A tleap script that builds the chain and sets N, CA, C and O, in Angstrom:
source leaprc.protein.ff14SB
mol = sequence {
  NMET ASN SER THR LYS LEU THR LEU GLU GLN
  GLN PHE LYS LEU LYS ILE LEU GLU ILE HIE
  ILE GLN ASN LEU ASN GLN GLN GLN ALA GLN
  LYS LEU LEU LEU LYS PHE VAL GLN LEU GLY
  MET MET LYS ASP ASN ILE ILE SER ASN TYR
  ILE GLN THR GLN SER ILE GLU CPRO
}
set mol.1.N position { 6.357 137.721 -3.736 }
set mol.1.CA position { 7.270 139.039 -4.783 }
set mol.1.C position { 6.301 139.644 -5.346 }
set mol.1.O position { 5.082 139.575 -5.500 }
set mol.2.N position { 7.286 140.323 -5.635 }
set mol.2.CA position { 6.637 141.840 -6.713 }
set mol.2.C position { 7.239 141.117 -8.040 }
set mol.2.O position { 8.460 140.995 -8.135 }
set mol.3.N position { 6.460 140.683 -8.965 }
set mol.3.CA position { 6.784 140.749 -10.038 }
set mol.3.C position { 7.428 141.120 -11.471 }
set mol.3.O position { 7.896 140.653 -12.509 }
set mol.4.N position { 7.146 142.168 -10.847 }
set mol.4.CA position { 8.370 143.415 -11.386 }
set mol.4.C position { 9.744 143.695 -11.048 }
set mol.4.O position { 10.607 144.240 -11.736 }
set mol.5.N position { 9.811 143.205 -9.806 }
set mol.5.CA position { 11.191 142.998 -9.669 }
set mol.5.C position { 12.119 142.163 -9.540 }
set mol.5.O position { 12.076 141.166 -8.820 }
set mol.6.N position { 13.036 142.514 -10.238 }
set mol.6.CA position { 14.079 141.215 -10.913 }
set mol.6.C position { 14.242 140.029 -9.336 }
set mol.6.O position { 13.609 140.059 -8.281 }
set mol.7.N position { 15.067 139.333 -9.681 }
set mol.7.CA position { 15.736 138.817 -7.860 }
set mol.7.C position { 17.211 138.880 -8.148 }
set mol.7.O position { 17.950 139.268 -9.052 }
set mol.8.N position { 17.310 138.246 -6.810 }
set mol.8.CA position { 18.752 138.273 -7.037 }
set mol.8.C position { 19.841 137.528 -8.019 }
set mol.8.O position { 20.808 138.047 -8.577 }
set mol.9.N position { 19.459 136.333 -8.061 }
set mol.9.CA position { 20.152 135.768 -9.183 }
set mol.9.C position { 19.836 136.600 -10.736 }
set mol.9.O position { 20.559 137.218 -11.518 }
set mol.10.N position { 18.515 136.287 -10.707 }
set mol.10.CA position { 18.616 137.534 -12.569 }
set mol.10.C position { 19.443 139.015 -12.041 }
set mol.10.O position { 20.189 139.455 -12.915 }
set mol.11.N position { 19.420 139.584 -11.136 }
set mol.11.CA position { 20.243 140.955 -11.233 }
set mol.11.C position { 22.174 140.373 -11.658 }
set mol.11.O position { 23.011 140.831 -12.437 }
set mol.12.N position { 22.194 139.037 -10.546 }
set mol.12.CA position { 23.370 138.854 -11.486 }
set mol.12.C position { 23.197 138.381 -13.087 }
set mol.12.O position { 23.723 139.160 -13.883 }
set mol.13.N position { 22.895 137.850 -13.349 }
set mol.13.CA position { 23.185 137.160 -14.346 }
set mol.13.C position { 22.557 138.612 -15.834 }
set mol.13.O position { 22.852 138.455 -17.019 }
set mol.14.N position { 21.784 139.753 -15.358 }
set mol.14.CA position { 21.834 140.595 -15.897 }
set mol.14.C position { 23.321 141.430 -15.707 }
set mol.14.O position { 23.608 142.210 -16.615 }
set mol.15.N position { 23.889 141.350 -15.025 }
set mol.15.CA position { 25.313 142.042 -14.584 }
set mol.15.C position { 26.540 141.336 -15.841 }
set mol.15.O position { 27.410 141.549 -16.685 }
set mol.16.N position { 25.766 140.430 -15.138 }
set mol.16.CA position { 27.394 139.172 -16.629 }
set mol.16.C position { 27.120 139.401 -17.738 }
set mol.16.O position { 28.140 139.379 -18.427 }
set mol.17.N position { 25.820 139.722 -18.564 }
set mol.17.CA position { 25.355 140.417 -19.611 }
set mol.17.C position { 25.657 141.789 -19.798 }
set mol.17.O position { 26.140 142.166 -20.866 }
set mol.18.N position { 25.403 142.639 -18.793 }
set mol.18.CA position { 26.178 143.470 -19.270 }
set mol.18.C position { 27.345 143.984 -19.987 }
set mol.18.O position { 27.529 144.700 -20.972 }
set mol.19.N position { 28.398 143.071 -18.745 }
set mol.19.CA position { 29.712 142.693 -19.022 }
set mol.19.C position { 29.954 142.642 -20.296 }
set mol.19.O position { 30.653 143.285 -21.079 }
set mol.20.N position { 29.203 141.704 -20.360 }
set mol.20.CA position { 29.474 140.669 -21.635 }
set mol.20.C position { 29.341 141.576 -23.004 }
set mol.20.O position { 30.174 141.730 -23.897 }
set mol.21.N position { 28.254 142.027 -22.895 }
set mol.21.CA position { 27.397 143.403 -24.216 }
set mol.21.C position { 28.704 144.487 -24.274 }
set mol.21.O position { 28.745 144.971 -25.405 }
set mol.22.N position { 29.660 144.956 -23.505 }
set mol.22.CA position { 30.685 146.019 -23.742 }
set mol.22.C position { 31.821 145.771 -24.667 }
set mol.22.O position { 32.513 146.521 -25.356 }
set mol.23.N position { 31.792 143.960 -24.391 }
set mol.23.CA position { 32.843 143.943 -25.516 }
set mol.23.C position { 32.853 143.175 -26.449 }
set mol.23.O position { 33.474 142.159 -26.758 }
set mol.24.N position { 31.671 144.114 -27.087 }
set mol.24.CA position { 30.686 143.311 -28.092 }
set mol.24.C position { 30.864 144.786 -29.252 }
set mol.24.O position { 31.049 145.861 -28.682 }
set mol.25.N position { 30.817 144.799 -30.502 }
set mol.25.CA position { 31.007 145.469 -31.567 }
set mol.25.C position { 29.493 145.921 -31.750 }
set mol.25.O position { 28.594 145.375 -31.111 }
set mol.26.N position { 29.246 147.008 -32.709 }
set mol.26.CA position { 28.182 147.276 -33.012 }
set mol.26.C position { 27.369 146.157 -33.688 }
set mol.26.O position { 26.377 145.693 -33.127 }
set mol.27.N position { 27.601 145.916 -34.359 }
set mol.27.CA position { 26.806 144.924 -35.306 }
set mol.27.C position { 26.565 143.630 -34.767 }
set mol.27.O position { 25.881 142.849 -35.428 }
set mol.28.N position { 27.235 143.133 -33.166 }
set mol.28.CA position { 27.468 141.759 -32.415 }
set mol.28.C position { 26.331 142.102 -31.740 }
set mol.28.O position { 25.396 141.308 -31.636 }
set mol.29.N position { 26.314 143.056 -31.331 }
set mol.29.CA position { 25.422 143.944 -30.307 }
set mol.29.C position { 24.001 144.154 -31.110 }
set mol.29.O position { 23.046 143.643 -30.524 }
set mol.30.N position { 23.736 144.729 -32.186 }
set mol.30.CA position { 22.579 144.644 -33.002 }
set mol.30.C position { 21.784 143.047 -32.948 }
set mol.30.O position { 20.637 142.714 -32.649 }
set mol.31.N position { 22.814 142.393 -33.324 }
set mol.31.CA position { 22.719 141.163 -33.826 }
set mol.31.C position { 22.083 140.364 -32.169 }
set mol.31.O position { 21.129 139.616 -32.386 }
set mol.32.N position { 22.445 140.442 -30.849 }
set mol.32.CA position { 22.228 139.983 -29.820 }
set mol.32.C position { 20.807 140.783 -29.529 }
set mol.32.O position { 19.863 140.181 -29.018 }
set mol.33.N position { 20.727 142.074 -29.862 }
set mol.33.CA position { 19.522 142.203 -29.360 }
set mol.33.C position { 18.102 141.868 -29.927 }
set mol.33.O position { 17.073 141.923 -29.254 }
set mol.34.N position { 18.187 141.428 -31.573 }
set mol.34.CA position { 17.635 140.751 -32.518 }
set mol.34.C position { 16.983 140.289 -31.969 }
set mol.34.O position { 15.822 140.666 -31.812 }
set mol.35.N position { 17.629 139.027 -31.337 }
set mol.35.CA position { 18.022 137.807 -31.341 }
set mol.35.C position { 16.778 138.034 -30.014 }
set mol.35.O position { 15.754 137.367 -30.157 }
set mol.36.N position { 16.858 138.866 -28.873 }
set mol.36.CA position { 16.452 138.678 -27.267 }
set mol.36.C position { 14.566 139.222 -27.993 }
set mol.36.O position { 13.457 138.719 -27.812 }
set mol.37.N position { 14.950 140.217 -28.661 }
set mol.37.CA position { 13.041 140.333 -29.072 }
set mol.37.C position { 12.718 139.339 -29.483 }
set mol.37.O position { 11.573 139.102 -29.097 }
set mol.38.N position { 13.195 138.402 -30.226 }
set mol.38.CA position { 12.657 137.566 -30.980 }
set mol.38.C position { 12.202 136.649 -29.673 }
set mol.38.O position { 11.000 136.484 -29.461 }
set mol.39.N position { 13.102 136.117 -28.893 }
set mol.39.CA position { 13.021 135.063 -27.452 }
set mol.39.C position { 11.524 135.720 -26.876 }
set mol.39.O position { 10.520 135.038 -26.672 }
set mol.40.N position { 11.627 137.228 -26.662 }
set mol.40.CA position { 10.606 138.141 -26.012 }
set mol.40.C position { 9.293 137.446 -26.431 }
set mol.40.O position { 8.649 136.659 -25.736 }
set mol.41.N position { 8.830 138.110 -28.412 }
set mol.41.CA position { 8.628 137.756 -28.976 }
set mol.41.C position { 7.678 136.298 -28.480 }
set mol.41.O position { 6.553 136.436 -28.001 }
set mol.42.N position { 8.191 135.192 -28.639 }
set mol.42.CA position { 8.349 133.504 -28.591 }
set mol.42.C position { 7.425 133.442 -27.547 }
set mol.42.O position { 6.259 133.053 -27.620 }
set mol.43.N position { 8.493 134.171 -25.823 }
set mol.43.CA position { 7.578 133.999 -25.041 }
set mol.43.C position { 6.235 134.555 -24.844 }
set mol.43.O position { 5.432 133.951 -24.132 }
set mol.44.N position { 5.933 135.643 -25.410 }
set mol.44.CA position { 4.550 135.942 -25.984 }
set mol.44.C position { 2.901 135.530 -26.274 }
set mol.44.O position { 1.739 135.673 -25.894 }
set mol.45.N position { 4.043 134.742 -27.522 }
set mol.45.CA position { 3.201 133.722 -28.158 }
set mol.45.C position { 2.818 133.017 -27.420 }
set mol.45.O position { 1.619 133.000 -27.139 }
set mol.46.N position { 4.026 131.897 -26.650 }
set mol.46.CA position { 3.650 131.396 -25.493 }
set mol.46.C position { 2.735 131.381 -24.460 }
set mol.46.O position { 1.785 130.602 -24.391 }
set mol.47.N position { 2.926 131.964 -23.913 }
set mol.47.CA position { 2.076 132.717 -23.238 }
set mol.47.C position { 0.446 132.785 -23.265 }
set mol.47.O position { -0.460 132.556 -22.465 }
set mol.48.N position { 0.571 133.252 -24.702 }
set mol.48.CA position { -0.476 133.983 -25.207 }
set mol.48.C position { -1.259 132.682 -25.301 }
set mol.48.O position { -2.360 132.542 -24.769 }
set mol.49.N position { -0.614 131.696 -26.030 }
set mol.49.CA position { -1.269 129.991 -26.131 }
set mol.49.C position { -1.569 129.612 -25.328 }
set mol.49.O position { -2.461 128.794 -25.554 }
set mol.50.N position { -1.148 129.793 -23.486 }
set mol.50.CA position { -1.394 128.374 -22.290 }
set mol.50.C position { -2.777 129.443 -22.170 }
set mol.50.O position { -3.788 128.809 -21.867 }
set mol.51.N position { -2.981 130.744 -22.326 }
set mol.51.CA position { -3.705 131.518 -21.740 }
set mol.51.C position { -5.661 130.637 -22.599 }
set mol.51.O position { -6.701 130.260 -22.058 }
set mol.52.N position { -5.096 130.710 -24.350 }
set mol.52.CA position { -6.304 130.863 -24.895 }
set mol.52.C position { -6.824 129.324 -24.458 }
set mol.52.O position { -7.963 129.046 -24.083 }
set mol.53.N position { -5.291 128.066 -24.655 }
set mol.53.CA position { -6.286 126.873 -24.019 }
set mol.53.C position { -6.301 126.388 -22.719 }
set mol.53.O position { -6.340 125.173 -22.522 }
set mol.54.N position { -6.262 127.557 -21.390 }
set mol.54.CA position { -7.229 127.154 -20.164 }
set mol.54.C position { -8.104 127.704 -20.273 }
set mol.54.O position { -8.940 127.537 -19.385 }
set mol.55.N position { -8.378 128.491 -21.188 }
set mol.55.CA position { -9.643 129.697 -20.896 }
set mol.55.C position { -11.254 128.612 -21.821 }
set mol.55.O position { -12.470 128.616 -21.626 }
set mol.56.N position { -10.180 127.717 -22.958 }
set mol.56.CA position { -11.332 126.800 -23.037 }
set mol.56.C position { -11.348 125.918 -22.104 }
set mol.56.O position { -10.436 125.258 -21.605 }
set mol.57.N position { -13.253 125.979 -21.762 }
set mol.57.CA position { -13.558 124.981 -20.759 }
set mol.57.C position { -14.297 123.512 -22.230 }
set mol.57.O position { -14.721 123.720 -23.367 }
set mol.58.N position { -14.161 122.365 -21.564 }
set mol.58.CA position { -15.014 121.477 -22.423 }
set mol.58.C position { -15.966 121.122 -22.607 }
set mol.58.O position { -16.161 120.326 -23.526 }
savepdb mol mol.pdb
quit
């Protein structure tokens, strides 16, 4: 599977999120966007930490 393509389940979740976002006001949408960016940064940190711990050989 191509890692840059979304699975059918991910596409479905994205569509649900899109519908939900349409009902938000600007302030709510901005807050949600910041939360997604924060989660993305946390995910990057987890992956980076994992890579660092895997590359350390005893």
